[in-house]
C-alpha positions in Angstrom: -40.7 -26.6 -5.6 -37.1 -25.1 -5.4 -35.9 -21.6 -6.2 -32.4 -22.0 -6.5 -29.7 -18.9 -6.0 -31.1 -15.3 -6.2 -34.8 -15.7 -6.7 -34.3 -14.4 -10.3 -31.2 -15.7 -11.5 -31.2 -17.2 -14.8 -27.7 -17.7 -15.8 -26.8 -14.3 -15.6 -29.2 -13.0 -16.3 -32.7 -13.0 -15.0 -36.2 -13.4 -14.7 -38.3 -14.5 -12.0 -41.0 -15.9 -13.7 -39.1 -18.8 -15.7 -38.6 -20.4 -11.8 -42.0 -21.0 -11.5 -42.6 -22.2 -15.1 -39.9 -24.4 -14.2 -41.6 -25.8 -11.2 -40.0 -29.5 -10.8 -37.7 -28.9 -13.1 -33.9 -30.4 -12.9 -30.9 -28.5 -14.4 -27.7 -28.8 -16.6 -26.0 -26.8 -13.6 -27.5 -24.3 -10.9 -28.7 -21.9 -13.5 -31.7 -21.6 -15.3 -31.6 -21.2 -19.0 -33.6 -18.6 -20.6 -36.4 -18.8 -22.9 -36.1 -16.6 -25.8 -36.8 -16.4 -29.4 -34.8 -13.9 -31.1 -31.5 -15.0 -33.0 -30.7 -11.7 -35.2 -29.7 -12.7 -38.5 -30.6 -9.7 -40.3 -28.5 -8.3 -43.0 -26.6 -5.2 -42.6 -28.5 -3.3 -44.7 -31.8 -4.2 -42.8 -30.2 -3.4 -39.3 -29.1 -0.3 -40.7 -32.6 0.6 -42.1 -33.7 -0.2 -38.6 -31.4 2.2 -36.6 -29.9 5.1 -37.7 -27.0 4.6 -34.7 -25.9 1.3 -36.9 -25.0 3.9 -39.9 -21.8 5.3 -38.1 -20.7 1.6 -36.8 -17.9 0.4 -39.1 -18.6 -3.3 -38.1 -22.1 -4.0 -38.1 -21.3 -6.9 -40.1 -19.8 -8.8 -37.3 -23.4 -8.8 -35.9 -24.5 -11.1 -38.8 -24.2 -14.2 -36.3 -23.8 -16.9 -39.2 -22.7 -14.0 -41.7 -19.6 -15.4 -44.2 -17.5 -12.4 -43.5 -17.8 -12.6 -39.8 -17.2 -16.2 -39.4 -14.6 -15.9 -41.5 -12.9 -13.0 -39.2 -13.7 -15.3 -36.5 -11.8 -18.7 -37.4 -8.8 -16.2 -38.3 -8.9 -14.6 -34.7 -9.6 -18.1 -33.4 -6.5 -20.0 -35.6 -4.0 -17.0 -34.3 -5.5 -17.2 -30.5 -5.3 -20.9 -30.2 -2.0 -21.2 -32.1 -0.7 -18.9 -29.1 -2.3 -20.4 -26.1 -2.4 -24.0 -26.6 1.2 -23.9 -27.4 2.1 -22.6 -24.4 4.0 -25.9 -22.1 1.4 -25.0 -19.2 -1.7 -25.4 -21.5 -1.9 -29.0 -21.6 -1.4 -30.2 -18.1 -4.4 -27.2 -17.3 -6.5 -28.4 -19.8 -6.0 -32.4 -18.4 -6.4 -31.0 -14.9 -9.5 -29.0 -15.5 -11.4 -32.0 -17.3 -10.3 -34.6 -15.0 -12.4 -32.4 -12.5 -15.1 -31.8 -14.2 -15.3 -35.7 -15.3 -14.4 -37.3 -12.1 -16.3 -40.0 -11.2 -16.2 -38.8 -7.9 -18.5 -35.3 -8.1 -21.3 -35.1 -6.1 -24.5 -36.2 -8.5 -26.7 -33.5 -7.3 -30.4 -34.4 -7.4 -33.7 -33.1 -7.3 -36.3 -34.5 -5.3 -39.6 -35.3 -6.4 -42.0 -38.0 -6.0 -40.0 -40.2 -3.9 -37.0 -40.1 -6.6 -33.6 -38.5 -6.9 -33.2 -37.0 -10.2 -29.8 -36.3 -11.8 -28.6 -34.8 -14.9 -25.1 -36.8 -15.7 -21.9 -35.8 -17.5 -18.4 -37.4 -18.0 -15.8 -38.3 -20.3 -18.0 -41.2 -21.6 -21.3 -39.2 -21.9 -20.3 -36.2 -22.8 -24.3 -34.9 -23.6 -25.3 -36.4 -20.8 -27.7 -38.9 -19.1 -31.2 -38.3 -17.1 -31.5 -40.5 -14.5 -33.3 -41.5 -11.3 -33.1 -43.4 -8.3 -35.4 -44.1 -5.2 -34.5 -41.2 -2.5 -34.1 -43.8 -0.1 -30.8 -45.3 -2.5 -29.5 -41.9 -3.0 -29.6 -41.4 0.7 -27.6 -44.6 1.1 -25.4 -44.1 -1.7 -26.2 -46.2 -3.9 -24.7 -46.0 -8.0 -27.4 -48.1 -9.6 -28.9 -45.3 -11.8 -32.1 -45.5 -13.5 -31.3 -44.1 -16.9 -34.3 -42.5 -18.3 -32.7 -40.4 -21.4 -29.6 -40.7 -23.0 -29.1 -37.6 -24.4 -25.6 -38.5 -26.9 -27.7 -41.9 -28.2 -30.8 -38.9 -28.8 -28.4 -37.3 -31.0 -27.1 -40.0 -32.8 -30.4 -41.3 -33.6 -31.8 -38.0 -34.7 -28.8 -36.8 -36.1 -28.9 -33.4 -34.1 -26.8 -31.5 -32.0 -28.5 -31.7 -29.1 -28.0 -30.2 -25.4 -29.9 -30.9 -22.8 -31.7 -27.8 -21.0 -33.9 -29.9 -17.9 -37.3 -31.2 -17.5 -40.5 -30.3 -16.4 -42.9 -32.8 -14.8 -46.7 -32.4 -13.6 -47.0 -33.0 -10.0 -48.1 -35.1 -7.8 -47.0 -38.2 -9.8 -44.3 -36.5 -12.2 -44.6 -39.1 -14.8 -45.4 -36.9 -17.9 -42.7 -34.5 -18.2 -41.8 -31.7 -20.9 -38.2 -32.7 -21.8 -36.5 -29.5 -23.3 -33.5 -29.8 -25.7 -31.5 -27.5 -27.9 -29.1 -27.2 -30.8 -26.0 -26.3 -30.0 -26.5 -25.0 -26.3 -29.0 -21.9 -27.6 -31.8 -20.6 -25.6 -34.2 -21.3 -28.1 -35.2 -25.0 -27.5 -37.7 -27.7 -28.6 -39.9 -28.8 -26.1 -41.3 -32.8 -26.1 -43.8 -34.8 -24.1 -41.7 -37.7 -22.3 -42.9 -40.4 -20.1 -40.9 -41.6 -17.7 -43.0 -45.1 -17.0 -42.3 -45.9 -20.7 -38.9 -44.0 -20.9 -39.7 -42.7 -24.4 -41.4 -39.7 -25.6 -45.2 -39.8 -26.1 -46.1 -40.4 -29.2 -48.6 -37.2 -30.6 -47.7 -36.0 -27.1 -46.9 -32.4 -26.5 -44.6 -31.1 -28.9 -43.4 -27.8 -29.5 -40.6 -26.5 -32.2 -37.6 -24.8 -31.4 -38.3 -21.2 -30.0 -37.8 -19.3 -26.6 -40.8 -20.4 -24.6 -42.3 -21.6 -21.5 -44.6 -24.4 -20.4 -46.3 -25.3 -17.5 -48.5 -28.4 -16.1 -51.8 -27.8 -15.2 -53.1 -31.2 -15.1 -52.7 -34.4 -17.3 -54.5 -32.8 -20.1 -53.8 -29.1 -20.2 -50.6 -27.3 -20.8 -50.2 -23.6 -20.3 -47.8 -22.5 -22.9 -46.1 -19.1 -23.9 -45.0 -19.6 -27.5 -45.1 -17.1 -30.4 -47.5 -18.4 -33.5 -45.6 -15.8 -35.5 -43.7 -12.9 -35.1 -46.5 -10.4 -33.7 -46.8 -12.7 -30.8 -43.3 -12.0 -29.7 -42.2 -8.9 -27.6 -39.4 -6.4 -28.3 -37.2 -8.4 -26.3 -38.0 -11.8 -28.0 -39.9 -13.6 -25.3 -43.4 -14.8 -26.0 -45.9 -12.2 -25.5 -49.3 -14.5 -25.5 -50.4 -17.6 -23.3 -52.7 -20.4 -24.5 -53.9 -23.1 -22.8 -53.4 -26.2 -24.5 -56.0 -29.4 -24.0 -54.2 -32.6 -25.5 -54.9 -33.6 -28.8 -56.0 -30.3 -29.9 -54.1 -28.0 -32.3 -51.7 -25.7 -30.6 -52.2 -22.9 -33.0 -56.1 -23.4 -32.9 -56.3 -22.1 -29.2 -57.7 -18.5 -28.6 -55.1 -16.7 -26.0 -55.8 -16.6 -22.4 -54.0 -13.9 -22.1 -52.1 -11.1 -23.9 -49.1 -9.0 -22.9 -47.9 -6.0 -24.6 -45.4 -6.0 -27.5 -42.8 -3.7 -25.2 -43.5 -6.2 -21.9 -40.6 -8.6 -21.4 -42.1 -11.6 -21.5 -45.5 -13.3 -20.8 -44.8 -16.4 -18.8 -47.2 -19.7 -17.6 -46.8 -20.9 -13.7 -48.1 -23.6 -12.1 -48.1 -25.5 -8.3 -49.5 -27.6 -5.9 -50.1 -27.0 -2.3 -52.3 -29.1 0.1 -54.2 -30.7 -2.8 -54.8 -27.0 -4.1 -53.5 -26.5 -7.7 -52.6 -22.5 -8.2 -51.9 -22.1 -12.5 -51.6 -18.3 -13.5 -49.8 -16.3 -16.1 -46.8 -13.7 -14.7 -46.6 -10.5 -16.9 -43.0 -9.3 -16.9 -43.6 -5.5 -17.7 -40.2 -4.6 -17.3 -37.4 -6.9 -15.7 -38.0 -5.8 -12.3 -41.9 -5.2 -12.2 -44.5 -7.5 -12.8 -48.0 -8.3 -13.0 -49.6 -11.5 -11.7 -53.1 -13.7 -12.9 -54.5 -16.9 -11.6 -56.2 -18.9 -14.7 -59.7 -20.8 -13.8 -58.9 -24.2 -15.7 -62.5 -24.9 -16.2 -63.4 -21.2 -17.1 -60.5 -19.8 -18.7 -61.1 -16.5 -16.6 -58.2 -14.6 -15.7 -57.8 -12.1 -12.8 -55.3 -10.2 -11.3 -53.6 -10.6 -8.4 -53.5 -7.4 -6.0 -49.2 -7.6 -5.7 -46.7 -5.0 -5.3 -44.8 -4.5 -8.8 -41.3 -5.4 -7.5 -42.5 -9.0 -5.9 -42.0 -12.4 -7.1 -44.2 -15.8 -6.3 -41.3 -18.2 -4.7 -43.4 -21.1 -4.2 -46.5 -22.4 -2.6 -47.1 -24.0 1.2 -49.5 -24.5 3.6 -52.3 -24.1 0.6 -51.0 -20.0 -0.1 -48.4 -18.6 -2.0 -44.7 -17.6 -0.6 -43.9 -14.1 -2.1 -40.4 -12.7 -1.9 -41.0 -8.7 -1.6 -38.6 -6.7 -3.4 -40.0 -3.5 -2.6 -41.8 -1.8 0.8 -45.4 -3.0 0.4 -48.4 -1.4 2.1 -51.1 -4.0 2.3 -54.1 -2.9 4.0 -53.2 -1.8 7.4 -49.7 -4.5 7.5 -46.5 -2.9 6.6 -43.8 -5.0 4.8 -40.2 -4.3 4.4 -38.2 -4.4 1.1 -36.5 -8.1 0.9 -39.4 -9.6 3.5 -41.1 -12.9 2.6 -44.9 -13.2 2.9 -47.3 -15.7 2.9 -50.3 -14.3 0.8 -53.8 -16.2 0.4 -55.2 -14.8 -3.2 -58.7 -16.3 -2.1 -59.3 -13.3 0.6 -56.6 -11.0 -0.2 -55.1 -11.4 3.1 -51.2 -11.7 3.9 -48.7 -12.4 7.0 -45.0 -11.7 7.5 -43.0 -15.3 7.5 -39.5 -13.4 8.1 -38.0 -9.9 7.3 -34.2 -9.6 7.1 -32.3 -7.3 9.3 -29.4 -4.9 8.0 -26.6 -6.9 6.1 -28.6 -9.6 5.8 -30.3 -11.0 2.5 -32.6 -14.0 1.7 -30.3 -15.4 -1.1 -33.3 -18.2 -2.3 -36.4 -19.8 -1.3 -37.9 -23.7 -1.4 -41.1 -24.6 -0.3 -42.7 -27.8 0.3 -46.4 -28.0 1.5 -46.1 -27.6 5.0 -42.3 -25.7 4.8 -40.8 -22.8 3.7 -36.7 -23.1 3.5 -34.8 -19.6 3.2 -31.3 -19.3 2.0 -30.1 -16.4 4.0 -26.9 -14.2 3.4 -25.8 -12.6 7.0 -23.0 -10.3 6.0 -22.3 -12.9 2.8 -22.3 -15.8 5.3 -24.3 -18.4 4.9 -27.7 -19.8 6.7 -30.2 -21.9 6.2 -33.9 -21.3 8.1 -37.1 -23.4 7.9 -40.1 -21.8 8.3 -43.6 -23.5 9.3 -46.7 -22.9 10.8 -47.6 -24.1 14.5 -50.6 -22.8 16.6 -51.6 -20.5 13.7 -48.1 -18.3 13.4 -45.2 -18.8 11.5 -41.8 -20.3 13.1 -38.3 -20.2 12.2 -35.5 -22.5 12.8 -31.9 -22.4 11.9 -30.9 -25.7 10.6 -27.7 -26.9 11.8 -25.2 -26.8 9.4 -21.4 -25.7 9.8 -20.8 -21.8 9.7 -18.2 -19.5 7.9 -19.3 -20.6 4.6 -21.5 -21.1 1.9 -24.6 -23.0 2.4 -27.6 -23.8 -0.3 -30.9 -25.2 -0.7 -30.4 -27.5 -3.2 -33.9 -28.9 -3.8 -36.7 -29.4 -1.7 -39.3 -32.3 -2.2 -42.8 -30.2 -2.5 -44.8 -33.3 -0.4 -42.5 -34.4 2.2 -40.4 -31.2 3.0 -37.1 -33.7 2.7 -34.3 -31.5 1.4 -30.9 -31.3 -0.2 -28.5 -28.7 1.3 -25.0 -28.0 0.3 -21.9 -26.4 2.5 -18.6 -25.3 1.2 -16.2 -22.0 1.2 -13.1 -21.5 -1.0 -10.7 -24.0 0.8 -13.2 -26.8 1.3 -15.1 -29.0 -0.7 -18.5 -29.5 -0.9 -20.5 -31.3 1.5 -23.9 -32.4 0.0 -26.6 -33.0 3.1 -30.2 -34.4 3.5 -32.3 -33.1 5.8 -36.1 -35.0 6.3 -38.7 -33.1 6.5 -39.8 -34.1 10.0 -35.8 -33.6 11.2 -33.7 -31.0 12.3 -30.7 -32.9 12.0 -28.8 -32.9 8.7 -27.4 -36.3 7.4 -24.0 -35.8 5.4 -24.1 -37.8 2.0 -21.0 -37.1 0.2 -18.2 -34.1 0.0 -16.8 -33.5 -3.4 -13.0 -34.8 -3.5 -10.3 -32.3 -2.6 -9.2 -31.6 -6.1 -6.8 -29.5 -5.0 -4.3 -29.2 -2.5 -5.5 -26.5 0.4 -2.5 -27.1 2.6 -1.5 -23.2 4.0 -4.3 -21.9 2.4 -6.5 -19.2 3.9 -9.7 -17.1 2.7 -9.7 -13.8 4.3 -12.4 -11.2 4.4 -11.8 -7.5 3.8 -13.4 -4.6 2.8 -12.2 -1.7 0.7 -13.7 2.1 0.7 -15.5 3.1 -2.5 -15.6 6.5 -4.5 -18.5 7.8 -2.5 -17.5 6.6 1.1 -19.7 3.2 0.6 -17.8 -0.3 2.2 -17.3 -2.8 -0.5 -16.6 -6.8 1.8 -14.4 -9.3 -0.5 -12.8 -12.3 -0.2 -8.9 -13.1 -0.7 -8.2 -16.8 -1.2 -4.4 -18.0 -1.3 -1.5 -19.7 0.2 -0.7 -18.1 3.6 3.0 -18.1 2.4 2.3 -16.6 -1.0 0.4 -13.3 0.8 3.5 -13.4 3.5 6.0 -13.2 0.7 4.6 -9.9 -0.6 3.0 -9.0 -4.3 1.7 -11.9 -5.9 0.1 -12.4 -9.3 -3.5 -12.1 -8.4 -7.1 -12.5 -10.4 -10.5 -10.4 -9.5 -13.7 -11.8 -10.3 -16.8 -9.3 -10.3 -19.9 -9.1 -11.5 -22.2 -6.7 -10.0 -25.9 -6.7 -11.5 -29.3 -8.3 -11.5 -29.3 -9.1 -7.3 -26.7 -12.1 -8.3 -24.6 -12.8 -5.0 -21.0 -13.5 -5.6 -19.6 -15.8 -2.6 -16.9 -17.4 -1.9 -17.4 -21.1 -2.7 -15.6 -24.3 -3.3 -14.1 -24.4 -7.3 -11.6 -27.5 -7.9 -10.7 -25.9 -11.4 -9.4 -22.5 -9.5 -7.8 -24.0 -6.9 -5.5 -26.5 -9.2 -4.8 -24.2 -12.0 -4.3 -21.1 -10.2 -4.4 -20.8 -6.5 -2.1 -24.4 -6.2 0.4 -22.5 -8.6 0.9 -19.8 -6.3 -2.0 -17.4 -7.4 -4.4 -15.5 -5.5 -8.0 -15.1 -5.9 -10.5 -12.1 -5.1 -13.9 -11.9 -5.8 -15.6 -8.7 -4.7 -18.7 -8.0 -3.7 -20.0 -5.2 -5.5 -23.2 -2.9 -5.8 -25.5 -4.1 -8.5 -25.6 -7.5 -6.8 -28.0 -9.3 -4.3 -25.5 -9.7 -1.3 -26.8 -7.6 1.1 -30.9 -7.7 -0.6 -32.6 -5.2 -2.9 -31.4 -2.5 -2.1 -27.6 -3.3 -2.7 -28.6 -3.9 -6.4 -30.8 -1.3 -7.1 -28.2 1.1 -5.6 -26.4 0.8 -9.0 -29.3 0.3 -11.5 -29.5 2.6 -14.7 -27.8 6.5 -13.8 -25.9 4.7 -11.1 -24.3 2.4 -12.6 -21.1 3.8 -12.1 -21.3 2.8 -8.5 -20.7 -0.7 -9.4 -17.8 -0.2 -11.3 -16.0 2.4 -9.0 -16.9 -0.3 -6.0 -14.8 -2.9 -8.1 -12.1 -0.4 -8.8 -11.7 0.0 -5.1 -11.2 -3.4 -4.3 -8.4 -3.6 -6.6 -6.7 -0.1 -5.2 -7.2 -1.8 -1.9 -5.5 -4.7 -2.8 -2.4 -3.1 -4.3 -2.6 -0.8 -0.7 -2.2 -4.0 1.1 0.4 -5.2 -0.7 -1.5 -8.2 -1.6 -0.4 -7.6 -5.3 0.4 -4.8 -7.9 -0.9 -3.3 -11.1 1.5 -5.4 -13.2 0.6 -8.6 -11.5 -3.3 -7.9 -11.2 -5.7 -9.6 -13.6 -9.2 -9.6 -13.9 -12.1 -11.6 -15.1 -16.1 -11.6 -15.1 -18.6 -13.0 -18.0 -22.1 -11.7 -19.2 -22.9 -8.7 -17.2 -19.2 -9.5 -15.8 -18.0 -9.2 -19.4 -19.4 -5.6 -19.6 -17.2 -4.8 -16.1 -14.4 -6.1 -17.8 -15.1 -4.2 -20.6 -15.6 -1.0 -18.6 -12.8 -1.6 -16.7 -10.5 -1.7 -19.6 -11.0 1.9 -21.3 -11.9 3.4 -17.8 -8.9 1.9 -15.7 -6.1 0.4 -18.1 -3.6 1.8 -15.7 -4.9 -0.8 -13.0 -4.7 -4.0 -14.9 -2.5 -6.3 -16.8 -4.8 -8.6 -18.0 -8.7 -9.1 -18.6 -10.6 -11.9 -19.6 -13.7 -10.8 -20.8 -16.4 -13.7 -21.1 -19.8 -13.7 -23.3 -19.9 -9.8 -22.7 -22.3 -6.8 -23.5 -19.9 -4.0 -24.7 -22.3 -2.1 -27.2 -24.3 -0.3 -24.7 -25.6 2.2 -27.6 -27.1 -1.0 -29.6 -27.4 -3.6 -26.7 -31.2 -3.1 -26.5 -31.4 -4.3 -30.4 -29.6 -7.5 -30.2 -31.5 -10.5 -29.0 -32.7 -10.3 -25.6 -31.1 -7.2 -24.7 -34.3 -5.1 -24.7 -35.1 -7.2 -21.9 -32.8 -5.6 -19.6 -33.6 -1.8 -19.9 -34.4 -1.9 -16.5 -31.2 -2.7 -15.4 -29.0 -0.1 -17.6 -31.1 2.3 -18.8 -32.5 3.0 -22.3 -30.1 4.4 -24.7 -33.1 5.7 -26.9 -34.4 7.9 -23.8 -32.5 11.0 -22.9 -32.7 10.3 -19.2 -30.5 7.3 -20.1 -28.6 7.9 -23.2 -25.8 9.9 -21.0 -24.8 7.2 -18.7 -24.5 5.0 -21.2 -22.7 6.8 -23.7 -20.3 7.5 -20.5 -20.0 4.0 -19.7 -20.1 2.4 -23.2 -16.8 0.2 -23.8 -17.5 -0.1 -27.5 -18.0 3.9 -27.8 -15.4 4.5 -25.6 -12.2 2.7 -26.9 -9.5 4.8 -27.8 -6.6 5.2 -30.3 -4.4 6.7 -28.2 -4.3 4.8 -25.0 -2.5 2.2 -24.4 -4.6 -0.9 -23.0 -3.9 -4.0 -21.1 -4.3 -7.1 -23.3 -7.6 -9.0 -23.1 -8.7 -12.1 -23.6 -12.2 -12.2 -25.2 -14.5 -15.0 -25.5 -18.1 -15.9 -26.4 -20.0 -18.1 -28.3 -21.8 -18.0 -31.9 -24.7 -20.0 -30.4 -25.0 -17.5 -27.4 -28.8 -16.6 -28.4 -29.0 -14.8 -25.3 -26.0 -12.3 -25.1 -25.3 -11.3 -29.0 -21.4 -12.6 -30.0 -21.6 -9.4 -32.0 -20.5 -7.6 -28.8 -16.9 -9.3 -28.1 -16.6 -9.5 -31.9 -17.3 -5.5 -32.7 -15.0 -4.7 -29.5 -12.2 -6.5 -30.4 -12.5 -5.6 -34.3 -12.2 -2.1 -33.0 -9.1 -2.7 -31.4 -7.8 -4.5 -34.1 -8.3 -1.5 -36.1 -6.5 0.5 -33.6 -3.8 -1.3 -33.7 -4.0 -3.3 -30.0 -3.3 -6.6 -29.3 -5.9 -8.8 -28.2 -7.0 -12.7 -28.1 -10.0 -13.8 -29.2 -11.8 -17.5 -29.0 -15.7 -17.9 -30.3 -17.0 -21.4 -29.6 -19.2 -22.2 -32.7 -21.6 -23.8 -29.9 -22.4 -23.8 -26.3 -25.0 -21.3 -26.1 -24.7 -18.4 -23.2 -22.7 -20.7 -21.0 -19.7 -20.8 -23.7 -19.6 -24.3 -23.5 -22.2 -27.6 -24.4 -20.1 -30.0 -22.9 -17.2 -30.5 -20.0 -14.5 -31.2 -22.3 -15.3 -27.7 -24.0 -15.5 -26.0 -21.0 -12.6 -27.7 -19.3 -10.8 -25.8 -23.0 -12.0 -22.7 -22.1 -10.7 -22.5 -18.7 -7.1 -24.0 -19.7 -7.1 -21.0 -22.0 -8.4 -18.8 -19.5 -5.5 -19.9 -16.9 -2.7 -20.2 -19.4 -3.5 -16.4 -20.8 -3.4 -15.1 -16.8 -0.2 -17.4 -16.3 1.6 -15.8 -19.4 0.6 -12.1 -18.2 0.2 -12.3 -14.2 3.1 -15.0 -13.6 6.1 -14.9 -16.6 
């Protein structure tokens, strides 16, 4: 079982339970797609009737996702903006460079290890929707290329006349021959799930199937599936996620099955999970009461009895090893006579309610991910934002850890662990060193380098430096600068600063072929800011910027910008910033609070109306991060930071570039639409592009992603270099 990146990461927003329901799941990218149900197509009159705030919103009509008037506005903005950006003489070369990188046959074919096979999802110029394929692990390690194609998504879409986008697979342990395949229309989170038999390479006739919804499934055994799927509107939470869990015996009518567990309407969502360790199967339910507070229940598959596990609210089941649960703590926990600190990894036995410490991070350390096998725990550790991998196993009754021998001074990650053997795939990279994939045998301490990403850009003379800025309250905020040394020596230069600052997601100095080729190689500077709200220094770094303290994250970001200027790296006329999703909110706040500090701002798939965000799609699930606009204690700080409400007619703003997706059913496209429309009303200049498909990722295939990247870097070149 593999947990990627931060324990909660879901494409920019998070929910730990999904990582459990996605056991043995391979993904289209490094994020796990969230399961959701709302699409908010209600007419304006209905929205106004439900929300008094909406009555004063002149652009509420733009919240009708597929509304004729709204789409006419979108098409007009797309035509205007694309005409300008695509006509730039640099655009085509940037697009072709990005497309070549994304479709390169020399990319690493990342894999999920299970049942003796390496599974991979691959997209290229000839397979735009992608191929789901596998080969024996021994062949994968040997570098062979003869993949066995299990499912061709392009052919499936053509055969069924559907705009299918692959979302992942969840397969039954330990044989992994029965899988639930998830596909969505156009890339939305709401997805269709169908049972697939790997031995026949076909969908199972009369097998398990769930129509389009935001749902969750977990295999208990060959003939029993745990399912979170709404039967009627009453079974959806206010956040749009499943509220009810059913056990679904094979061959029965799903709708006729009685719930085994029901949550509350106000919960974020209810999710099933299952996992195996040492011939023991755990099956259960996670009730996400808030975004960060959960309750955990075990299910007896024979009696269907459910019992609560006495874990603290801020804890996550990160896997199973040595017959017990592996728990990541997000708060201090007093369990009997034992005290555990926030950020620790604990081995917990629910049969006798006993616990043991596996690992406790030191100051400036943070657990950035956990993966398990039957006999081992892999911990992806950040040590002052430098990556390390530790492997723990039980020896002589005690948990013993050892650092895996990987290069230093970079980003290290655990990509996949075979749940049976403990064999692992690991990555190392930094901004000027392409990714290298390593294979580590479960019984070995010496990782073997398998393949490296090609050098997609010329790094000659290029450096990465770590600096620190002092935020408004005196906190030191680290950040990384990458550029050619000659560019830095020459004085202020065109600079792009990236930030996120939320949901305990760590922003790390990775290698990016696109950023390198489209920006750094052309003389630009690229900066990542490790602001509070992220997970770079553990749960406390994240919790420092929650709700009423949200402004701290924005102050941190501004402090990094000011430090860049003070060091002579850039100037306000040469400084651009970029962020998406929660980072898009950061960009919107930067636009309205510090228009003097930036020349260009890319605002991607953003939240911007923070007084209505909880009424739109999955927004209600994020009140644990931002606060509830309807509560008197939360309303003032949301009013103070909400970009949409704080945009002023008499202020000069930098010219932003908004992009979003019509098919984004996680963060409503109405946020970007309304903010742009308000700027238009005030006579402010902006650019706007809305992709018709792609979901929260903003794109459904490599070509679409290349298009967005080319538009973004043309925009920055025009704004900062011309």
